[in-house]
C-alpha positions in Angstrom: -108.5 -227.5 -52.1 -106.4 -224.0 -53.4 -109.4 -222.5 -56.3 -108.8 -219.3 -58.4 -112.1 -219.3 -59.9 -115.7 -221.4 -59.6 -118.2 -221.2 -62.3 -121.6 -222.5 -60.7 -125.3 -223.4 -60.8 -124.6 -224.0 -64.4 -125.4 -227.7 -66.4 -122.5 -229.3 -67.6 -121.7 -230.9 -71.1 -118.6 -232.5 -70.1 -118.0 -233.2 -74.2 -118.5 -236.8 -73.8 -121.6 -237.2 -75.3 -122.9 -238.2 -71.9 -126.0 -236.7 -69.9 -126.1 -233.5 -68.9 -125.7 -232.7 -65.0 -125.8 -230.0 -62.7 -122.0 -229.0 -61.3 -119.8 -226.4 -60.3 -116.4 -226.5 -61.6 -113.3 -224.9 -59.9 -110.4 -223.8 -61.6 -106.3 -223.6 -60.6 -103.9 -222.9 -62.1 -105.4 -222.7 -65.7 -106.6 -226.5 -64.6 -109.8 -227.8 -63.8 -109.7 -229.0 -60.4 -112.9 -230.2 -59.3 -116.5 -230.4 -61.0 -118.7 -231.4 -58.5 -121.1 -229.6 -56.3 -118.9 -227.4 -54.0 -119.0 -225.3 -51.1 -118.4 -221.3 -50.6 -114.8 -220.4 -51.5 -113.0 -217.1 -51.5 -112.5 -216.6 -55.3 -113.8 -214.9 -58.3 -117.0 -216.9 -59.5 -119.3 -217.1 -63.0 -122.7 -217.7 -62.6 -124.1 -220.1 -65.4 -127.8 -220.6 -63.9 -129.9 -221.6 -67.2 -126.3 -221.7 -69.4 -125.0 -225.1 -70.7 -121.0 -225.2 -69.2 -119.1 -227.4 -72.1 -115.2 -227.7 -73.0 -114.3 -225.0 -75.3 -114.9 -226.0 -78.9 -112.2 -227.1 -81.4 -112.2 -226.0 -84.9 -109.9 -229.4 -86.3 -110.2 -227.4 -89.8 -109.2 -223.7 -89.9 -106.6 -221.5 -91.9 -106.5 -219.0 -89.5 -102.2 -219.4 -89.6 -101.9 -215.8 -91.0 -104.7 -213.8 -89.2 -103.6 -214.9 -85.6 -100.6 -213.2 -86.5 -102.3 -209.9 -88.1 -105.0 -210.1 -84.9 -104.5 -212.2 -82.4 -107.6 -211.2 -80.6 -109.5 -213.9 -82.3 -112.8 -212.3 -82.0 -115.0 -214.6 -84.3 -114.0 -217.7 -82.8 -113.6 -216.7 -79.4 -117.2 -215.0 -79.7 -118.3 -219.2 -81.0 -116.7 -220.3 -77.6 -114.2 -222.1 -79.6 -110.7 -221.9 -78.0 -108.1 -224.3 -79.8 -107.5 -224.0 -83.9 -106.1 -226.6 -85.9 -104.2 -224.8 -88.9 -101.8 -225.7 -91.7 -104.5 -227.6 -93.5 -105.2 -228.1 -97.0 -101.7 -227.9 -97.8 -101.7 -224.2 -96.7 -99.5 -222.9 -94.0 -96.7 -220.8 -93.0 -93.7 -223.1 -93.2 -91.2 -224.6 -94.4 -90.6 -221.9 -95.8 -87.2 -221.1 -98.2 -88.8 -218.0 -100.9 -91.1 -216.1 -99.1 -92.4 -214.4 -102.0 -93.3 -217.6 -103.5 -94.5 -219.2 -100.0 -97.4 -216.7 -100.1 -98.8 -218.9 -102.9 -99.8 -221.2 -100.2 -101.0 -219.0 -97.3 -104.8 -218.0 -96.8 -104.9 -214.4 -95.4 -101.3 -213.4 -96.1 -100.9 -209.6 -95.1 -97.9 -206.8 -95.6 -98.5 -205.8 -92.1 -96.7 -208.9 -91.1 -93.3 -209.5 -92.7 -92.8 -213.3 -93.1 -89.2 -212.9 -91.2 -89.4 -217.1 -89.9 -88.3 -220.2 -92.1 -89.0 -223.0 -90.0 -91.6 -224.4 -88.3 -90.1 -223.4 -85.1 -89.6 -220.1 -85.9 -93.2 -219.4 -87.3 -94.4 -221.0 -83.4 -91.9 -218.7 -81.7 -93.4 -215.8 -83.9 -97.3 -216.7 -83.0 -96.3 -217.4 -79.5 -94.9 -213.4 -79.9 -98.4 -212.5 -81.0 -100.0 -213.8 -77.6 -103.4 -215.4 -79.4 -106.6 -216.0 -77.4 -106.5 -219.3 -78.2 -105.0 -222.3 -78.3 -103.1 -223.0 -81.4 -101.9 -226.4 -83.5 -100.1 -227.0 -86.9 -100.0 -229.9 -89.3 -97.1 -229.4 -92.1 -98.7 -228.2 -95.2 -97.4 -229.8 -98.3 -98.2 -227.2 -100.5 -95.2 -225.5 -98.4 -92.9 -228.6 -98.5 -93.6 -228.8 -102.6 -92.9 -224.7 -103.1 -89.5 -225.2 -101.0 -88.2 -228.1 -103.0 -90.4 -228.3 -106.8 -91.8 -225.4 -106.9 -94.6 -224.7 -108.9 -93.5 -227.1 -111.5 -96.7 -229.6 -112.4 -94.6 -232.7 -111.9 -93.9 -235.2 -109.5 -90.7 -234.7 -107.2 -87.5 -236.3 -108.5 -85.7 -238.5 -105.8 -83.3 -235.3 -104.9 -86.7 -233.0 -104.1 -88.4 -235.6 -102.3 -85.3 -236.7 -99.6 -85.4 -232.6 -99.0 -89.4 -232.8 -98.7 -89.0 -235.7 -96.4 -86.3 -234.0 -94.3 -88.2 -231.1 -93.8 -91.0 -232.9 -92.9 -89.0 -234.5 -90.6 -87.5 -231.6 -88.7 -91.1 -229.9 -88.4 -92.5 -232.5 -87.1 -89.6 -233.0 -84.5 -90.4 -228.9 -84.1 -94.1 -229.6 -82.9 -96.1 -230.2 -85.8 -99.3 -232.5 -84.9 -99.3 -233.8 -88.5 -99.1 -233.5 -92.2 -101.6 -232.2 -94.5 -102.1 -231.7 -98.9 -104.1 -229.9 -101.0 -104.2 -231.8 -104.2 -106.6 -229.9 -105.8 -104.7 -226.7 -105.8 -101.9 -225.9 -108.3 -98.8 -226.1 -106.0 -99.7 -230.0 -105.2 -101.2 -231.3 -108.1 -98.5 -232.3 -109.8 -97.6 -235.0 -106.8 -98.5 -238.7 -107.9 -100.3 -240.7 -105.4 -96.4 -242.4 -104.7 -94.9 -239.4 -103.6 -97.8 -238.7 -100.7 -97.7 -242.5 -100.0 -93.7 -241.7 -99.3 -94.2 -238.7 -97.0 -97.1 -240.5 -95.0 -94.9 -243.8 -94.7 -92.3 -240.8 -92.8 -95.0 -239.5 -90.9 -96.3 -243.0 -89.4 -92.8 -244.0 -87.5 -93.9 -240.1 -86.1 -97.1 -241.2 -85.2 -98.9 -238.2 -86.6 -102.3 -237.2 -88.5 -102.5 -237.3 -92.0 -105.2 -235.0 -93.3 -106.3 -234.3 -96.9 -108.2 -231.8 -99.2 -108.3 -234.7 -101.5 -107.6 -234.6 -105.5 -110.8 -234.3 -107.2 -113.9 -233.1 -105.5 -116.0 -232.7 -108.5 -115.8 -235.9 -111.3 -113.5 -238.7 -109.5 -114.1 -237.6 -105.7 -114.5 -241.1 -104.7 -111.6 -242.1 -107.0 -109.8 -239.6 -104.5 -111.0 -240.4 -101.4 -110.2 -244.5 -102.2 -106.5 -243.1 -103.1 -106.8 -241.0 -99.6 -107.8 -244.4 -98.0 -104.6 -246.7 -100.2 -101.7 -244.2 -98.9 -103.2 -244.2 -95.2 -103.5 -248.2 -95.4 -100.4 -248.7 -97.2 -98.5 -246.2 -94.7 -100.2 -246.4 -91.0 -101.0 -243.4 -90.7 -104.4 -242.1 -89.0 -106.2 -240.7 -92.2 -108.6 -237.3 -91.4 -110.2 -236.8 -94.6 -110.7 -233.1 -94.8 -114.2 -231.5 -95.9 -115.1 -234.8 -97.4 -119.1 -233.7 -98.7 -117.6 -233.9 -102.9 -119.4 -231.4 -105.0 -120.9 -232.9 -107.1 -124.5 -234.2 -105.6 -125.9 -236.5 -102.7 -125.1 -239.9 -104.5 -121.1 -239.2 -104.5 -121.1 -237.9 -101.2 -123.0 -241.0 -99.8 -120.3 -243.1 -101.6 -117.7 -241.5 -100.5 -118.7 -241.2 -96.6 -119.2 -245.1 -97.6 -115.8 -245.8 -98.3 -114.6 -244.2 -95.3 -117.0 -246.7 -93.5 -115.4 -249.8 -95.0 -112.2 -248.3 -94.2 -113.2 -248.2 -90.9 -114.9 -251.0 -89.9 -111.7 -253.0 -91.5 -109.7 -251.0 -88.6 -108.4 -247.8 -90.5 -108.0 -245.2 -87.9 -109.6 -242.8 -90.2 -112.4 -239.8 -89.8 -114.0 -236.8 -91.7 -114.8 -233.4 -91.1 -117.1 -230.9 -93.3 -117.3 -227.1 -93.5 -120.8 -225.6 -92.6 -121.7 -223.8 -95.5 -123.7 -224.7 -98.8 -120.6 -223.6 -100.7 -116.7 -224.2 -101.1 -114.7 -220.9 -101.5 -111.5 -219.5 -103.0 -109.8 -217.3 -104.5 -110.5 -216.5 -108.5 -106.8 -217.0 -109.4 -107.4 -220.4 -108.8 -108.4 -220.7 -111.9 -104.8 -220.5 -113.4 -102.6 -223.4 -113.5 -98.5 -223.6 -111.9 -96.8 -222.1 -114.6 -98.8 -219.1 -114.4 -98.9 -218.6 -110.9 -94.7 -218.6 -110.8 -94.6 -215.1 -112.5 -94.3 -211.7 -111.2 -97.7 -209.0 -111.8 -95.4 -208.2 -115.1 -95.2 -211.5 -116.3 -98.9 -212.6 -115.2 -99.8 -209.4 -116.9 -98.4 -210.2 -119.8 -99.4 -213.9 -120.0 -103.1 -212.9 -119.4 -102.8 -210.1 -122.3 -101.7 -213.1 -124.8 -104.1 -214.9 -126.7 -101.7 -217.5 -127.3 -101.1 -218.1 -123.6 -104.8 -218.0 -122.8 -104.9 -221.0 -125.1 -102.2 -222.8 -124.0 -104.0 -222.0 -120.1 -107.9 -223.2 -121.2 -107.1 -226.7 -121.0 -106.1 -226.8 -116.7 -108.4 -227.9 -115.2 -108.9 -226.4 -111.8 -110.8 -226.0 -108.8 -113.0 -223.8 -110.3 -113.6 -225.2 -114.1 -113.9 -229.0 -113.1 -117.5 -228.9 -112.6 -118.2 -227.1 -115.8 -120.8 -225.1 -114.5 -119.7 -221.4 -114.2 -123.7 -220.7 -113.4 -122.5 -221.9 -109.8 -119.3 -219.6 -109.1 -120.6 -216.0 -107.9 -117.8 -213.3 -107.7 -117.6 -211.8 -104.3 -117.7 -207.7 -103.4 -114.3 -206.7 -104.5 -113.0 -203.6 -105.1 -112.5 -203.4 -108.5 -115.6 -205.4 -110.5 -118.2 -203.6 -108.0 -120.7 -204.2 -110.5 -120.1 -208.1 -111.3 -120.0 -208.6 -107.4 -122.4 -211.0 -106.6 -122.9 -212.5 -109.8 -122.1 -215.6 -111.2 -119.7 -215.8 -113.6 -121.6 -217.5 -116.7 -124.1 -214.5 -116.2 -121.0 -211.9 -116.3 -119.3 -213.7 -119.4 -122.6 -213.7 -121.2 -122.9 -210.3 -120.8 -119.5 -209.0 -121.6 -120.1 -211.9 -125.2 -117.2 -213.7 -123.6 -116.1 -217.3 -123.3 -116.1 -217.6 -118.9 -112.4 -218.5 -118.7 -111.6 -215.4 -121.0 -114.1 -213.5 -118.3 -111.7 -214.7 -115.7 -108.8 -213.8 -116.9 -109.9 -210.4 -117.7 -111.3 -210.1 -114.1 -108.1 -210.7 -112.7 -106.0 -208.8 -115.2 -107.9 -205.5 -113.9 -106.6 -206.8 -110.4 -103.1 -207.5 -110.8 -102.5 -205.0 -107.7 -104.7 -207.2 -105.4 -105.4 -210.5 -106.8 -106.7 -212.5 -103.7 -109.3 -209.5 -103.2 -110.9 -211.4 -106.3 -112.7 -214.4 -104.3 -115.7 -216.5 -105.2 -118.1 -218.9 -103.7 -118.8 -222.4 -105.5 -122.3 -222.9 -104.9 -122.5 -226.4 -104.5 -124.5 -228.3 -101.1 -127.7 -229.0 -100.1 -129.2 -229.2 -96.6 -130.0 -232.5 -96.7 -126.1 -233.3 -97.4 -125.4 -231.4 -94.2 -127.4 -233.4 -92.3 -126.6 -236.4 -93.3 -122.9 -235.6 -93.1 -123.1 -233.6 -89.6 -125.3 -236.8 -87.9 -122.6 -239.0 -89.1 -120.7 -240.8 -86.3 -117.6 -240.4 -88.3 -117.8 -236.6 -88.7 -116.8 -233.5 -86.8 -117.4 -230.4 -88.6 -114.9 -227.3 -89.1 -114.5 -223.8 -89.9 -112.3 -224.7 -92.9 -112.2 -220.2 -92.5 -109.9 -217.6 -90.9 -110.3 -215.9 -87.8 -111.2 -213.0 -88.0 -112.5 -209.4 -86.1 -115.1 -206.6 -87.1 -112.7 -204.1 -86.0 -109.0 -203.4 -86.3 -107.0 -204.7 -88.6 -109.1 -207.4 -90.0 -112.3 -205.2 -90.4 -111.7 -205.0 -93.9 -111.1 -208.7 -94.4 -113.9 -211.4 -94.8 -113.7 -215.3 -95.0 -117.1 -217.3 -94.5 -117.4 -219.4 -91.8 -115.0 -217.7 -89.6 -118.0 -215.8 -87.7 -120.9 -218.5 -88.2 -119.5 -222.2 -88.7 -119.4 -223.6 -84.8 -122.9 -221.2 -83.9 -124.6 -222.5 -87.3 -123.6 -226.2 -86.2 -125.3 -226.1 -83.1 -128.3 -224.4 -84.0 -129.1 -225.9 -87.0 -128.2 -229.9 -85.8 -129.9 -229.4 -82.1 -132.6 -226.8 -82.1 -133.7 -227.0 -85.9 -133.0 -230.3 -87.3 -132.8 -232.1 -83.9 -130.8 -234.4 -85.7 -128.2 -233.9 -82.2 -128.7 -234.2 -78.7 -126.8 -231.2 -77.2 -124.3 -233.9 -75.6 -124.0 -235.0 -78.7 -123.4 -231.8 -80.6 -120.8 -230.5 -77.8 -119.0 -233.9 -78.3 -118.8 -233.3 -81.9 -117.6 -229.8 -81.1 -115.3 -230.9 -78.2 -113.9 -234.4 -77.6 -114.6 -236.2 -80.9 -111.2 -233.9 -82.4 -109.6 -233.5 -79.6 -109.2 -237.5 -79.4 -108.6 -237.3 -83.1 -105.6 -235.0 -82.6 -104.2 -237.1 -79.6 -104.9 -234.4 -77.1 -106.1 -236.1 -73.7 -106.6 -232.9 -71.3 -108.5 -230.8 -74.1 -112.2 -231.3 -74.9 -113.4 -231.9 -71.6 -115.1 -230.6 -68.1 -113.0 -233.1 -66.5 -110.7 -233.0 -63.2 -106.9 -232.7 -64.5 -108.2 -231.0 -67.7 -107.1 -227.7 -69.2 -109.8 -225.1 -68.3 -110.9 -224.2 -72.1 -114.8 -223.7 -71.5 -117.3 -222.4 -73.2 -120.7 -221.2 -71.0 -123.4 -220.4 -73.7 -127.1 -219.9 -73.7 -128.7 -223.0 -75.4 -131.9 -221.1 -76.4 -129.6 -218.2 -78.1 -126.8 -219.4 -79.6 -126.4 -219.4 -83.4 -124.7 -217.2 -86.3 -125.7 -214.0 -87.5 -123.5 -214.0 -90.5 -125.3 -214.4 -93.6 -123.5 -214.4 -97.1 -123.2 -211.2 -98.2 -122.8 -209.7 -94.8 -120.5 -212.7 -92.8 -118.7 -210.1 -90.7 -121.1 -210.5 -87.8 -120.6 -211.9 -84.5 -122.4 -215.1 -83.4 -125.0 -214.2 -80.1 -125.8 -216.7 -77.5 -121.9 -217.6 -76.5 -121.9 -215.7 -72.6 -118.3 -216.6 -70.9 -115.5 -218.4 -72.4 -112.0 -219.4 -70.6 -109.1 -220.0 -72.3 -106.3 -222.0 -70.0 -108.5 -220.8 -67.1 -108.2 -216.8 -67.8 -112.0 -215.1 -68.7 -111.7 -213.8 -72.5 -115.3 -213.8 -73.3 -117.9 -212.0 -69.9 -120.9 -211.9 -70.3 -120.8 -211.6 -74.0 -118.1 -209.2 -74.3 -114.5 -209.6 -74.6 -112.0 -209.1 -71.7 -109.1 -208.1 -73.5 -107.3 -211.2 -72.1 -105.1 -213.2 -74.5 -104.0 -216.5 -72.8 -103.8 -219.1 -75.8 -100.7 -221.2 -76.4 -99.2 -223.0 -79.1 -99.6 -226.4 -78.2 -96.6 -228.8 -79.8 -96.7 -232.5 -80.1 
């Protein structure tokens, strides 16, 4: 047997959820050649004594579409043992694109340092490959870009010609290698899409066999009805369904009802599961409070609207991701260069200090940040640890970051996105060591084989002969997060070695500088 590298003396958690066992892992040509007790071999070795050897972790809900272009080192991910990210979630993503300026409204992490010089899924994949990411990447087709490419920011259903255009773009993107289709129906660029429109696109997806992932239409009042809508769409169209960050923002009883709908649908034979991020809050831009017709404006037009009392009255009834819960006290403005005195304070208290209605405060804050409105971000306090315990222990749930890959130095040093540095490390620490709700093997399965199975990847998420050599070697007593709510950009600890496609990417807790990620096409 020809071998390039052996991981010796570790305890194997192979991703199946089965009992850990002692073995060595032999690697050749980017694949696992053997998992057994091996005789001495003349090759490089990793001593994994006292450590767990697991499949590389899979982030089923990432928004790293652009940050991997800006800084492909994926430091926040690699330090957590993440070797594969699924982008194109929540209807946000990087293709298809007809108007590059308009497309930016459905891209997280956009930077002028990397201009949009592609239009199609194939073009984006080629651009991503050229950046040589440190992690593997695959993408869904984002509904936000389908609508922006045809309907624009009009708050209405697509007409027959526009729907036909979206269908063609979806078919082209799937043919070029996308793994499925996603929606973000709570966001302005998609709020006008009725259930029938989404169902029509899912019928197209069903012919391809891809996965449908949805950020549902309402995640406060009406959350359960929105989960029911997603199940109707999947049942009627025949697609496999992934309900994104299922737990709603309005309490544990609504969460239990939503989970119950998924359980019932699964029991009836629907191929459905769900994911959840690991924060106790949601995270979004402050400009998410604005209706679609306002987001379509250029900076000068937006300034005129925000200053106009009549325009403010027209905007006020718009139901947004921020206003839906009706409690501005749970929405906290994060650190920013425009309003440093208001940072880390809730919008209700800021409005009270200013003697204003909360929406007028939002409009004023945005008015002062027109040069870089994306720098005004907020968190929405929404979840309890009890909800997290119930969700993550559920057999149909997998964790995800709901964040972008980042690095504490380089081009993204001043960028943050809660969850980026913490999600997998938090999940393992909280569920295994603190709460003891999962065994190490069960937690590793939820981070590896279970999401791989959702994606139809037979050769990822396992430590087994023939599988891709994506491997995480970690200290079970130390693996955990260091980032906090107001100091999020801190690398996780306890991850010792990471291999991506057999290439040593993290050695003894330090990056090697190697970047061997691949863009996976379906």
